[in-house]
C-alpha positions in Angstrom: -88.2 -4.6 23.0 -84.5 -4.8 23.3 -82.7 -7.6 21.3 -79.9 -7.8 23.9 -79.2 -11.4 24.9 -78.5 -10.4 28.5 -77.5 -13.4 30.6 -80.3 -14.4 33.0 -79.6 -14.9 36.6 -78.9 -18.5 37.4 -78.6 -19.5 33.7 -75.8 -21.8 32.5 -72.7 -19.9 31.6 -71.4 -20.5 28.0 -68.2 -22.3 27.6 -65.2 -20.5 26.1 -65.8 -22.4 22.8 -69.5 -21.3 22.8 -68.5 -17.7 23.4 -65.9 -17.8 20.6 -68.5 -19.2 18.2 -70.9 -16.4 19.1 -68.2 -13.8 18.5 -67.3 -15.4 15.2 -70.9 -15.3 14.2 -71.1 -11.6 15.1 -68.0 -10.8 13.0 -69.5 -12.7 10.0 -72.7 -10.7 10.2 -70.8 -7.5 9.5 -69.1 -8.9 6.4 -65.6 -7.7 7.1 -64.2 -11.1 5.9 -62.7 -12.0 3.6 -60.9 -8.9 2.5 -57.6 -9.2 0.7 -54.8 -7.0 -0.6 -51.7 -7.4 -2.7 -48.4 -6.4 -1.0 -44.7 -6.8 -1.6 -43.2 -10.1 -0.6 -40.7 -8.2 1.5 -43.6 -6.8 3.6 -45.5 -10.1 4.0 -44.0 -11.6 7.1 -46.7 -13.3 9.2 -49.4 -12.5 6.7 -52.1 -15.1 5.7 -51.6 -16.1 2.0 -54.9 -16.1 0.0 -53.7 -17.3 -3.4 -51.4 -20.3 -3.7 -48.1 -19.5 -5.5 -46.6 -22.1 -7.9 -42.9 -22.3 -8.7 -42.0 -20.4 -11.9 -38.8 -22.3 -12.3 -37.0 -25.5 -11.2 -35.2 -25.0 -7.9 -32.2 -25.0 -8.2 -32.7 -23.5 -11.7 -29.5 -25.4 -12.8 -27.3 -28.1 -11.4 -24.5 -26.4 -9.3 -21.6 -27.1 -7.1 -22.2 -27.7 -3.4 -18.5 -26.9 -2.5 -15.4 -25.2 -3.6 -13.5 -28.0 -5.3 -12.5 -29.8 -8.5 -14.9 -31.1 -11.2 -14.1 -34.5 -12.5 -15.3 -36.1 -15.7 -16.3 -39.8 -15.8 -13.0 -40.7 -17.4 -11.1 -38.9 -14.6 -13.3 -40.6 -12.0 -12.5 -44.0 -13.5 -8.7 -43.2 -13.2 -8.8 -42.7 -9.4 -6.5 -42.5 -7.6 -4.4 -40.4 -9.8 -2.6 -37.1 -10.6 -4.3 -34.6 -12.9 -3.6 -31.3 -14.6 -5.7 -28.3 -13.5 -7.9 -26.4 -16.0 -9.4 -22.9 -15.9 -11.7 -22.2 -13.0 -15.5 -21.8 -13.0 -16.6 -19.1 -10.6 -20.2 -18.7 -9.4 -22.3 -16.6 -11.7 -20.3 -17.4 -14.8 -21.6 -19.4 -17.8 -19.3 -22.4 -17.9 -20.2 -23.0 -21.6 -18.1 -19.9 -22.5 -14.9 -21.7 -21.2 -16.0 -25.3 -21.8 -18.3 -25.2 -24.8 -17.8 -29.0 -25.4 -17.7 -29.9 -21.7 -14.7 -30.3 -19.4 -13.3 -33.4 -21.1 -14.2 -33.3 -24.8 -11.6 -35.9 -25.7 -12.6 -38.2 -22.9 -9.0 -38.5 -21.7 -9.6 -37.9 -18.0 -6.4 -35.9 -17.8 -7.7 -32.6 -16.5 -9.8 -31.6 -13.5 -11.5 -28.2 -13.3 -11.6 -25.8 -10.2 -15.3 -24.9 -9.5 -16.7 -22.7 -6.8 -19.7 -23.1 -4.5 -22.9 -22.3 -6.4 -21.3 -22.3 -9.8 -23.2 -23.9 -12.7 -22.1 -27.4 -13.5 -20.7 -27.6 -17.1 -21.3 -30.5 -19.4 -19.4 -33.7 -18.7 -19.0 -33.5 -14.9 -19.4 -36.8 -13.0 -18.4 -35.7 -9.5 -16.8 -32.9 -7.5 -14.0 -33.3 -5.0 -13.5 -30.7 -2.2 -10.4 -28.6 -2.6 -9.2 -29.7 0.9 -9.4 -33.4 -0.2 -6.9 -32.8 -3.0 -3.1 -32.9 -2.7 -1.9 -30.2 -2.2 -5.2 -29.0 -0.5 -5.5 -25.6 -2.1 -6.2 -24.1 -5.5 -3.3 -23.2 -7.8 -2.1 -19.6 -7.9 -3.2 -17.2 -10.6 -6.2 -19.2 -11.8 -7.3 -17.2 -14.8 -10.9 -16.5 -15.9 -9.9 -16.3 -19.6 -9.6 -20.0 -20.1 -6.0 -20.5 -19.2 -4.9 -22.7 -16.4 -3.2 -21.4 -13.3 0.3 -22.1 -12.0 2.1 -23.7 -9.1 5.5 -22.8 -7.8 8.3 -25.4 -7.9 9.7 -25.0 -4.4 13.0 -26.6 -5.5 13.7 -24.1 -8.3 11.4 -21.2 -7.4 9.8 -21.3 -10.9 6.2 -21.5 -12.0 5.1 -25.0 -13.1 2.0 -26.4 -14.7 -0.4 -27.1 -11.8 -1.3 -30.7 -10.9 -3.4 -32.2 -8.2 -3.6 -35.7 -6.8 -7.1 -37.1 -6.1 -7.5 -40.3 -4.2 -11.2 -41.1 -4.3 -14.6 -39.7 -5.2 -18.2 -41.1 -5.6 -20.4 -40.6 -8.6 -22.5 -37.4 -8.3 -21.0 -36.3 -5.0 -21.3 -32.6 -4.1 -23.5 -31.8 -7.1 -26.8 -30.1 -6.4 -29.1 -31.4 -9.1 -31.5 -29.0 -11.0 -35.0 -29.2 -9.6 -34.1 -31.3 -6.5 -35.9 -28.7 -4.2 -39.0 -28.1 -6.4 -40.1 -28.3 -10.0 -41.7 -25.5 -12.1 -45.4 -25.6 -11.6 -45.3 -27.2 -8.1 -47.0 -25.2 -5.3 -44.3 -23.7 -3.2 -46.5 -21.9 -0.7 -50.2 -22.9 -0.5 -53.2 -20.7 0.2 -53.9 -20.5 3.9 -50.3 -20.6 4.9 -48.9 -17.9 7.2 -45.8 -16.5 5.6 -42.6 -17.1 7.7 -39.1 -16.0 6.7 -38.4 -19.2 4.9 -41.6 -18.9 2.8 -40.6 -15.4 1.9 -37.2 -16.5 0.8 -38.7 -19.3 -1.3 -41.0 -16.8 -3.0 -38.1 -14.4 -3.6 -36.0 -17.2 -5.1 -38.7 -17.7 -7.7 -38.8 -14.0 -8.6 -42.2 -13.4 -7.0 -42.4 -9.8 -5.9 -46.1 -9.5 -4.9 -48.5 -11.8 -3.1 -52.2 -11.6 -2.3 -52.8 -11.8 1.5 -55.7 -11.4 3.9 -56.1 -7.8 4.9 -55.4 -7.1 8.5 -58.5 -6.1 10.5 -58.3 -2.5 11.7 -58.9 -2.5 15.4 -59.9 0.5 17.6 -59.0 -0.2 21.2 -61.0 1.4 24.1 -59.4 1.2 27.6 -59.5 3.0 30.8 -62.0 4.0 33.6 -61.9 6.9 36.0 -59.2 5.2 38.0 -56.9 4.8 34.9 -54.8 7.8 33.8 -54.4 8.8 30.2 -51.1 7.5 28.8 -48.2 9.7 29.9 -50.3 11.8 32.3 -49.8 10.0 35.6 -47.9 12.1 38.1 -47.7 12.8 41.8 -50.6 15.2 41.6 -52.9 12.5 40.3 -53.1 11.0 43.7 -52.8 7.4 45.0 -56.1 6.3 43.6 -55.1 6.5 39.9 -53.1 3.9 38.0 -51.3 3.9 34.6 -53.0 2.3 31.6 -51.3 -1.0 31.0 -54.2 -2.5 28.9 -53.9 -0.3 25.8 -50.3 -1.0 25.0 -50.8 -4.7 25.9 -53.8 -5.1 23.7 -52.2 -3.1 20.9 -49.2 -5.4 21.1 -51.4 -8.5 21.0 -53.2 -7.1 18.0 -50.0 -6.8 16.1 -48.8 -10.2 17.2 -51.9 -11.9 16.0 -52.1 -10.2 12.6 -54.4 -7.2 13.3 -53.7 -3.5 12.9 -54.4 -1.3 15.9 -55.5 2.1 14.4 -56.5 4.2 17.4 -57.4 4.4 21.1 -60.4 5.7 23.0 -60.1 6.5 26.7 -63.1 5.2 28.7 -64.2 7.4 31.5 -67.3 6.8 33.7 -69.8 8.7 31.6 -71.9 6.9 29.0 -72.6 10.0 26.9 -68.9 10.9 26.9 -67.9 7.4 25.8 -70.5 7.4 23.0 -69.1 10.7 21.7 -65.5 9.6 21.9 -66.3 6.3 20.2 -68.2 8.0 17.4 -65.4 10.5 16.8 -62.7 7.7 16.7 -64.8 5.6 14.3 -65.2 8.6 12.0 -61.5 9.2 12.0 -60.1 5.7 11.9 -62.8 3.6 10.1 -62.1 0.5 12.1 -63.4 -3.0 11.2 -63.7 -3.8 14.9 -63.8 -2.2 18.3 -62.2 -4.0 21.3 -63.0 -2.6 24.7 -61.4 -3.4 28.1 -63.4 -2.9 31.3 -66.8 -1.5 32.1 -68.9 -4.6 31.5 -69.5 -6.1 34.9 -72.4 -5.4 37.4 -71.0 -2.2 39.0 -72.5 1.3 39.0 -70.2 2.7 36.4 -70.1 -0.2 33.8 -70.4 2.3 30.9 -69.5 -0.1 28.1 -72.3 -2.5 29.0 -74.7 0.5 29.6 -73.9 1.9 26.2 -74.0 -1.3 24.1 -76.3 -3.7 26.0 -79.5 -2.6 24.4 -78.2 -2.9 20.8 -79.4 -5.6 18.4 -77.6 -8.9 19.0 -75.7 -7.6 22.1 -74.8 -10.0 24.9 -73.2 -9.4 28.3 -72.7 -12.0 30.9 -70.2 -14.5 32.3 -68.3 -17.2 30.5 -67.4 -20.4 32.4 -63.7 -19.6 32.8 -61.2 -17.9 35.1 -59.7 -15.4 34.6 -61.9 -13.5 32.2 -65.4 -14.5 33.3 -67.2 -11.2 32.5 -67.5 -10.9 28.7 -69.7 -9.1 26.1 -70.2 -8.2 22.5 -72.4 -5.9 20.5 -72.0 -3.1 18.0 -71.8 0.7 17.8 -72.3 2.9 14.8 -72.3 -0.2 12.5 -69.0 -1.6 13.9 -68.9 -4.9 15.8 -67.6 -4.6 19.4 -65.9 -7.3 21.4 -65.9 -6.4 25.1 -63.3 -7.7 27.5 -63.0 -7.5 31.2 -60.7 -4.7 32.6 -58.2 -6.6 34.8 -55.0 -6.8 32.8 -54.5 -10.5 32.9 -58.2 -11.1 32.2 -57.9 -8.8 29.1 -54.7 -10.6 28.0 -56.4 -14.0 28.3 -59.6 -12.9 26.7 -57.9 -11.3 23.7 -56.0 -14.5 23.1 -59.0 -16.8 23.4 -61.7 -14.7 21.7 -60.4 -11.8 19.6 -57.4 -13.4 18.0 -59.1 -16.6 16.8 -62.1 -14.7 15.5 -60.4 -12.0 13.4 -56.6 -12.7 13.5 -54.0 -15.5 13.2 -53.3 -17.5 16.2 -51.4 -20.8 16.9 -53.5 -23.9 17.4 -53.7 -25.3 20.9 -51.2 -28.0 21.6 -51.1 -31.0 24.0 -48.4 -30.6 26.7 -47.5 -32.4 30.0 -48.0 -30.6 33.2 -44.8 -30.1 35.1 -46.6 -30.2 38.4 -49.8 -31.3 40.1 -52.7 -28.9 39.5 -56.3 -28.7 40.9 -59.1 -27.2 38.9 -61.9 -25.0 40.0 -65.2 -26.6 40.8 -67.4 -24.9 38.2 -65.2 -23.3 35.5 -62.2 -24.0 33.4 -59.0 -22.2 34.5 -56.4 -20.7 32.2 -53.1 -20.6 34.0 -50.1 -18.6 32.8 -47.3 -21.0 32.1 -43.9 -21.4 30.5 -43.3 -24.2 28.0 -40.2 -26.3 28.4 -38.9 -28.5 25.6 -36.8 -31.5 26.5 -36.2 -35.0 25.0 -39.1 -34.7 22.6 -41.6 -33.6 25.2 -43.2 -30.3 25.9 -43.9 -29.5 29.6 -45.9 -26.6 30.9 -44.7 -25.0 34.2 -47.1 -22.5 35.9 -45.3 -19.1 36.4 -48.0 -17.0 37.9 -50.7 -17.1 40.6 -54.3 -17.4 39.3 -55.3 -13.8 40.2 -56.3 -11.6 37.2 -54.3 -8.7 38.6 -51.0 -10.5 38.7 -49.5 -9.1 35.5 -45.9 -8.9 36.4 -45.9 -12.5 37.6 -47.1 -13.5 34.1 -44.3 -11.8 32.2 -42.4 -15.1 31.8 -45.4 -16.9 30.4 -45.5 -18.0 26.8 -48.7 -20.1 27.0 -52.0 -20.5 28.8 -52.6 -24.0 30.3 -56.2 -25.0 30.5 -57.2 -26.9 33.7 -60.8 -28.3 33.2 -63.4 -27.6 35.9 -63.2 -30.1 38.7 -60.1 -31.8 37.4 -57.2 -33.1 39.5 -54.1 -33.0 37.3 -51.0 -35.1 38.1 -47.5 -34.2 37.1 -46.9 -35.4 33.5 -50.6 -35.5 32.8 -51.5 -34.0 29.4 -53.3 -30.7 29.1 -54.2 -28.3 26.4 -51.9 -25.3 26.1 -52.7 -22.1 24.1 -49.4 -20.5 22.9 -49.3 -16.7 23.5 
């Protein structure tokens, strides 16, 4: 007896959530999760971090200057407003203790201020920093030396160098000083397990000297698309006739796989012969060793539904309809020990189904968000509808505006969409009413 869970005529259609749960259970049965790998931080964009990473050092590692300006001691700060001599500068990357081993004001006279550059380490004895443009005159002296000597100014009346001085009118205690550890302290978790690494997280890791991270391994996905009416990629020409169309589904599904953290490893062209499909799938599995097969088309009730015909009698297989539009026909099963998720063949149906079922089960996908409908919408009587929409952000609100008709063949109309808006079965939705949106 077959173990196929073929949907009985007249039976209740599973909801999208129930179908996703069944697919997730199928994936778990094959034990392809969790699998991890260690990679370079520079290669880890959009990867799922497995092991939390603590800070190795305080960040910043040392107190440093926020601006190009003048460092003032407490005694100098107490003298404001006043005129000050100018000491040797402190550039970024230099150890200020080499020039100022006893601090910038060892005798506590408050007579001298010290040029300091953005990012430079704060020497001992600094109470505040004043921006260079807030001094009079508003520029650094000429010929500021790095050997410990002060710079010079030019006496405009005599044309001769003079000892530089600057007037400072006001400053606040601690201004323009970035304190050590204000961002994070050594030992604190800087990126937690389960986080998806974005550019900022990668920068934070690099700042701590982290070169490698443990991430979830990307599932290797073999994609099968086609049908007798679909030309091989790059082979459509005038001689093919008017009954053949290009394959839009493979590049679309491969792009979705990459977007959602999967690795497309190969393609199988589906023709309308079951034995040929079985041979092609086996050869591709032997070559690419995928974790998962995703098929598009060939699962409905027609004469040439070769994917369903090949897989439906396998253990744990199911083919039927889910209570949604587009993407009602769905299926899953296995072939040669590899789990298979089977999507409908119309392009928009494949797009929607991959987002709703494949990506959440084996990839990384944004959580649904609540949005306001930009217009009145009317749901279907017996199934939830996923409309292609554009999200608009204004005044703290997110609105969804439908950009495509509901037909599952209207691919070009859906180009502007960046989300799917879910209209519940039987619902009448008013403008500004809240709905769930699934970011694409």
